[in-house]
N, C-alpha and C positions, 0 to 999 in steps of 0.2 A: 522435533528438535533439529536445528540447523547448525552446520559448522560455522563457528564464529569467524568473522573477517580477520584477516591478518594471519601471521605465522604463529602456530602453537609452539610452546616451549616443551622440548623433551627433557627428562622423561615425564610421562603422564603419571599422576598419582594412582597407585593401585590400592584396592580395598584390603588385600592381604597377599601373601606370597603365592597363592594358587590362582587367583583371579586377575584378569587384566583390567585396565582402566575402561570404564564404559564408553569412553570416547572412541575406542577402536571400532566398536560396532557401528557407530555413527559414520565414521570415516569410510569403512568398507562400503556402506550404502550410498553415501553422498559424495565422497571425494577420495576415491581409492588411491589416487596419486596427488599428494597435497604438500604445499610448502610448509616447512617447520624450521625452528631454530634449534640447533643441537645444544647439548649441555655445555659445550665449549663456546657457545655464542655465535656460531656460524650458520649460514643458510644451507638447507638440504631439502631434498624431496623424500617424503615418507610414503612408502608403498605398503598397503595393508590388505588387499584382497588376494585370495589364492591364485586367481588366474594371472594377474599381473606379476605377483611375486614369483610364481613358477616360471613365467615367460622370461623375466629379467634374470633369474638365476642362471638360465641357460643361454643368455644373449651375449655373444662375443663382443658386442659394442660397449659393454661395461667391463671394467676391470678394477683391480686393486691399486694399480698405478695411476699417475696423473700426468697430463702433458706439461704442467707447470707446477711441480710439487710445492714450491714456496707459496703459491697462491691458493692451494687447495683448502677447502673447508675441513675443519677438524671435528671429530665426533665427541671427544671427551678429553679429560685431563689425565686419563690413565696412560700407560706406556705400552699398551697392546692394542692394535687395531684402532688407534686413535686418529690416524690419518693415512695418506697414501703409502704404499710399500712396493718395492720392486722397481724394475727399469721399464719405463714406458715404451721404449723402442723394442724391447725384447721380451715383454711379459709373457706373451703366449708361448713362445719357444721355451722360455725358462720354466713355465708351468708344466709344459708337456714333458720336459726332461725330468723334473721333480717327480711327476706321476710315474714315469717309466722306472725311475730308480726305486721308488718306495712301494709300488704296487705289490711286488713279491713279498715284502716284509709284512704287509697287512692283509695278505690274501686269506680267504676263509679257511683254507687248509691249514695254514700256520696257526690261525686262531684256535682251531680245534685241538692242536697239540698243546696249546696254552691252557686249555680248560681244566686239566687236572691240577695244574699249578694254582690257578685262580681258586678252584674249589678248596685246595689245601689252605690258602691264605684266608678265605672267608671262614672256614671252620675254625681256624686258629683265632681270628678276631672274635668270633662268637663265643669261643671257649673262654677267652679273657673277659668278655663282657658278662658272661655267666658268673664268673668269680666275683666281679665287681657288684653284680646284682645281689648276690647273697651276702656281701660284706658291707653294703650300705644300709643305713637304717630304713630308708623308704623304698629301697629296691629300684631306684631310678638310675639309669645309665644314659650316657650320651652316645647315641648311635652315629652321630656325625663324626665325633672325634675318634670313636672306637671302630668304625667300619667304613662309612661313606667316604671319609677323607683319606685314610691311609691306604685303602685297597687300590684305587686307580693310580695313586702315586707309585706304589710298589710295583704294579704291573707295567706301567710305561717305563719306569726306570730299568726294569729287567730287560724289556724288549729292546730299548735303545742302547743299553750298555752303561748306564749310570751306576756307579758303585752303590750298593745298598747302604753303605755308611754315610752317603751324601743325601739320602732321601729327605731328611728333615731340612737340611740347608737349601736344597733345590726347591722344596715346596714353599718355604718361607719367601724365597726370592720370587717365585711365581705369583704368590698372593700379593706381594708388594707391587709388582709390575702392573697387575690388573686392578689395583685399588683406585677408585675414583675420588677418594677423599684425602689423599696424602700429598698431593701436589708434586713438587720436584723430587720427592723421595721415590716416586714411581719410576722416574727416569734414571735415577741413580741405581735402582734395582735392576733396570734393563741393562745398564752398562756393566754392572757386576755380573749379571747373568751371561752376557756375551763373553766377558773375560773368562768366566768359569768354563763355558762351553768351548772356547778356543783352546784352553789348557787341556780339557778332556780330549778334544779332537787330536791335538798334537801327541798326547800319550797313546792314542790308538794308532797313530801313524807308525810309531815304532813297534807297537805290540798289538796288532789288530785282533779283534775277537769275532765271535759269531753274533754280531749285534748290528743294529741299524746305523749307529754312528760310524762304526768301522766300515760299513758298506759305503756310506757317503764319503768318507775320507778316501777310500780306494777309488771311488768314482771321480772325485775332484783331482786326485793325483794323475789319473789317466786321461782326463778331458780338460785341455787348457781353456775351453769355453765355459767351464763350470767355475765361476768366480769363487775365491776362498770366502769372501765375506757373505756371499749368497749361501754357501754351504753352512756357515755358522748360523745364519738367520733360519735356515731350514731346521737345524738341530734345536734351536731355541723354540721355534714355532711348534715342532713336534712334541717337545716336552711339555709345553704349556697346553696346547690343544688336546693332547693325548690324555689328560686327566681332569682338567677343570670342569668341562661340561658333564662328564660322567659323575664326578663328585656331586654336582648339583642335581642331576637326574635321579640319583639314588635317594637323596633327601626329599625331593619333591614327590617321587614315586611312593615313598613311605607315607607321606602326608596324604596323598590322594587315596591310598588304600585304607589307611587307618581312620580317615574321616568319612569313608563310604563303606559301610560294613558289607554290602552285597558283593562287590568285587573281591574284597579280602576273604570273605567266607568261601567264595567260589575258588579262589586261588589256594587256600589252605586245604580245600577238599580234593584238589587235583593239581598239586604244584607243577609237575612235569607237563601235564596236558594243557594247563592254562597259562603258563609263564610267557610263551612267545607272544600271544595276543596282549597280555598285560604290559609287556615291555614296549610294544609298538604304541599302545595307547599312552603310556608314560612319555614316549618320545613325541607323540602328537600334542598332548595337552600340557606337558610340563614346560613352563616358560621361565627359564632361570634368569635371563637378563631383561632389562627394560628398554633396550634399544633395538638393535637388529644388525644385519650384515651390511657393512659399509662397502659401497662401490662408487666408481667415478665413470661418468659418460666419456667415452673416447671419441664419440661423434654425436651429433644431434639424434635424439631418439623420440619418436612420436608414440605415445601410449596413453590409453584412456582419455583421449581428447586433451592431452597435455604434451607440450614440447619440452623435453629435458635437453638443455644445451650442453655442448661439449665442455667438459671440465666440471659440470655440476656434480655435487655429492648426492648419492642416492642411498637411502637406508631401507633395506628390504626387511619388513617385519614378518619373519617366519612365525613368530608367536601369534600374530593376528591372522595370518593366512591359514594356519592350522585350526582356527576356530571359525572359519567362514561357513555360515549356515547354508550357502548355496552349494556347498560341497559335502557337508556333514550333517546328518540328522541329529537333532539335540546336540548341537556343536559344542556347547559349553559343558556337557555332561561327560563324566569319566565312565566310559563304557567299553571295556576290553572286548566284549562280544559284538561290537558294532559291525555292520556289514562293510563299511568303508575301510579299506586296508592301507590306502596310500596316505602319506604325509610328507611334509617338507622338513622334518626334524633333522635330517642329514643333508639337506640341500638338494640340488638337482643339477644334471648336466656335467660339464667339464670339471666343476668344483664340488661335485658330490663328495661328501666326507670320506677321505681315504681310510679313516679309522672306524668306519661304521661297523665292520665285523667285530673289531675289538670291543667297542662299546656294547654292542648287543651281547657278546659273550659274557662280559662282566655283569651286565644287568640281569641276564637270565640266571646266572649262577647265584647272584645275590638274592633275587626275589624268590626263586625256587627254594633256596636254603632257608631263608627267613620264614617262609610259609610252612615248610616242613618241620623245622626245629622249634619255631616259636609261634604256634597258631594263636596263642593268647596275647600276642603283642598288642600294646595299646599306648597311645600318647599320654605323656605325663603333664601336658598343659594344653590349653585351648588354642585353636588355629590362629586366632587374632593376636595371640601373644608371641608368635614366632617372628623373629627379626630377620630381615633380608641382609645378606652380606653386601658390603659396599663395593664389591668388585664388579668389573664389567660383565662377568658372567652370572652374577647374582647367586641365587640359592639361599640356604639358611645358615645361620651362624652356629646353631646347635640343634640337636634332635633328641630331647629327653623322652625316654620310653621306659616302660616296665612291662611285666607279664606275670 
């Protein structure tokens, strides 16, 4: 099978929510850096092999900003990561400042102090689902609505300082911003989200708390180089990124485990001992979105016999890279006991996910608790019946289970 001439149109059709399009395997082998057309109709380079994706994730010649933003290719019609962001002239300095400000808030030590709170939330959600389980005629409950979705929202809101009373409002805005199917309403949601965050930041300025948004407000007040609009963008980005991918990884992790009895049986037999490896395999193989990480070339880049020109859009397919058979044995198989421990699920280099410790903490508590409390957990419908969310980060719309 050869790669067809011309530009392929993203996204590629997937057989189900767990498996990728077969075309990725062909591209990794024959054209690991290939021209494509984005869902927004613009040209881009798609990178699919582990070696090149890993190299470009850490390459300072690529960035999120663009030398001529008005001419930049767009990746989608959503209002999150759909095009360039940040200031081209100052991107690296701005990013370094953001990492310096946020690293203490997301340090592993602080995440360990959150573990008890996360455990309390998970137990409460499962208690409520147990009540629903006994009160419904068929015993079927939605693990997405009852656990996978509300948990990461509640955790990131607490960490950043969003009032608990605003959780539902915030999560609705976040979903609309990332929706690929609602057109201009996604942009209206982004504007509303920015206005909400600006109001919240101003309230913290007068009465700061022990939370991340208060930290950013204090930093912006003390540093004239830290632009106010940039601070608001950071707040919005943290609230969005801090829960969306974790929501989806919980759902996809449950599907992987409950459609493969061997790993689930192993986890229920030793939840605490097996959970770390299980979470890392979910991060490797779970592929919530159908696109990838968007970058722009800040100078010409030669890679895999291809010249990427300054200003070109580059889509780094972490999903495909994490299934590269030159790196992983039985690459498409869900194997928590596999010998290969590295993956690109949290990125690499300067842009390595600052919330990786938070995501790992939440996932470990969720899956150890599910395995310990509900060893008889099973899906209430077939894998092919699950629908993917129409958001940029994908995932499933519902997760009906019983036990």
